[in-house]
C-alpha positions in Angstrom: 47.8 23.9 6.8 48.9 24.9 3.2 49.7 21.8 2.0 46.4 20.0 3.0 44.7 22.8 0.9 46.9 21.6 -1.7 45.9 18.0 -2.1 42.2 18.8 -2.5 42.8 21.2 -5.2 43.6 20.5 -8.7 46.6 22.0 -11.0 46.7 22.0 -14.5 50.4 21.9 -16.4 50.9 25.6 -16.0 50.6 25.2 -12.3 47.0 27.4 -12.1 44.3 25.8 -10.0 41.2 24.7 -11.8 37.4 23.5 -10.7 35.7 20.4 -11.7 35.8 18.7 -15.2 32.4 18.9 -17.1 32.5 14.9 -17.5 32.7 15.1 -13.3 29.9 17.4 -13.1 27.6 15.1 -15.7 28.5 11.8 -13.9 27.3 14.0 -10.3 24.3 15.1 -12.4 23.6 11.7 -13.3 23.9 10.1 -10.2 21.8 12.6 -8.4 19.1 12.0 -11.1 18.9 8.5 -10.6 18.7 8.8 -6.9 15.7 11.4 -6.8 13.9 9.4 -9.5 14.0 6.5 -7.0 13.2 8.7 -4.3 9.7 10.0 -6.7 8.9 6.2 -7.2 8.9 5.4 -3.5 6.8 8.5 -2.9 3.7 7.6 -5.7 3.8 4.2 -4.2 3.4 5.3 -0.3 1.0 7.7 -1.4 -0.7 4.8 -3.1 -0.8 2.7 -0.2 -1.9 5.5 2.1 -5.0 5.9 -0.2 -6.0 2.0 0.2 -5.3 1.9 3.6 -7.8 5.1 4.1 -10.7 3.3 1.9 -10.4 0.0 4.1 -10.7 2.3 6.9 -13.5 4.0 5.8 -15.4 0.6 4.6 -14.8 -1.2 8.0 -16.4 2.1 9.6 -19.3 1.4 7.1 -19.6 -1.9 7.9 -19.1 -1.7 11.9 -21.8 1.0 12.1 -24.3 -1.2 10.3 -23.5 -4.2 12.5 -23.7 -1.9 15.8 -27.4 -0.6 14.2 -28.4 -4.5 14.0 -27.3 -5.3 17.3 -28.9 -2.2 19.1 -32.1 -3.6 17.6 -31.8 -6.8 19.1 -32.4 -10.4 18.0 -36.4 -9.8 17.6 -36.0 -6.7 15.5 -32.9 -8.0 13.3 -35.0 -8.8 10.5 -34.6 -8.3 6.6 -37.7 -6.0 7.0 -36.0 -3.7 9.4 -32.6 -4.0 7.4 -33.3 -5.3 3.8 -30.7 -7.2 2.0 -30.9 -4.6 -1.1 -27.7 -2.6 -1.6 -27.1 1.1 -0.4 -24.6 3.3 -2.0 -22.5 5.8 0.6 -20.1 8.0 -0.5 -16.9 8.9 1.4 -13.9 11.0 0.4 -15.0 10.7 -3.2 -15.3 7.1 -3.0 -18.5 5.2 -3.5 -19.0 2.7 -1.1 -22.0 -0.1 -1.7 -23.0 -2.0 1.4 -25.2 -5.1 1.7 -26.8 -6.6 4.8 -27.8 -10.1 4.9 -29.4 -11.7 8.0 -29.6 -15.3 8.0 -32.0 -17.0 10.7 -31.1 -20.5 12.2 -27.3 -20.3 10.9 -25.2 -21.5 12.2 -27.9 -23.1 14.7 -31.4 -22.6 15.9 -32.4 -19.7 17.7 -29.4 -17.9 15.6 -29.1 -15.1 13.6 -25.8 -14.9 11.2 -25.6 -11.0 10.2 -23.1 -10.5 7.3 -22.2 -6.9 6.1 -20.3 -6.6 2.8 -19.0 -3.2 1.8 -17.5 -3.2 -1.8 -15.6 -0.5 -3.6 -13.4 0.0 -6.7 -10.3 1.7 -6.3 -8.7 4.1 -8.6 -7.0 1.5 -10.9 -10.6 -0.1 -11.6 -9.7 -3.0 -8.8 -12.8 -4.0 -6.8 -12.1 -4.2 -3.1 -14.2 -5.5 -0.5 -14.7 -5.7 3.3 -17.1 -8.3 5.1 -17.7 -8.2 8.8 -20.0 -10.8 10.4 -21.5 -11.5 13.7 -24.0 -14.0 15.5 -26.9 -13.1 17.4 -28.5 -15.4 20.0 -32.4 -15.5 21.3 
């Protein structure tokens, strides 16, 4: 066991044992720093991705809620009077969403209505994003 320990220890010229050199410690610190910086970069990318996914989910929920409201009213009451095409602003999670509902009569065919709900918002980096949901109602 004594010889095994001796292999992992360094000896200087006088035969006494020493620790790590300053160069070895600096190289080790450099490698650790590079690894930690890489991890930090990945973490910020993951946080941004989670924020974007949360906004997509919120926008989809806003659009689905509006589509369900139109469908609940039925074909006859699905009109621009009951659901105006002027934008409605909704705030969720400190993000401002703009919802626009469009109802097109006789589209894609007679006695059908095409309902389109567009939800728009700006990301933190000022990138404009949107979600569009459509459905068709028949008489």
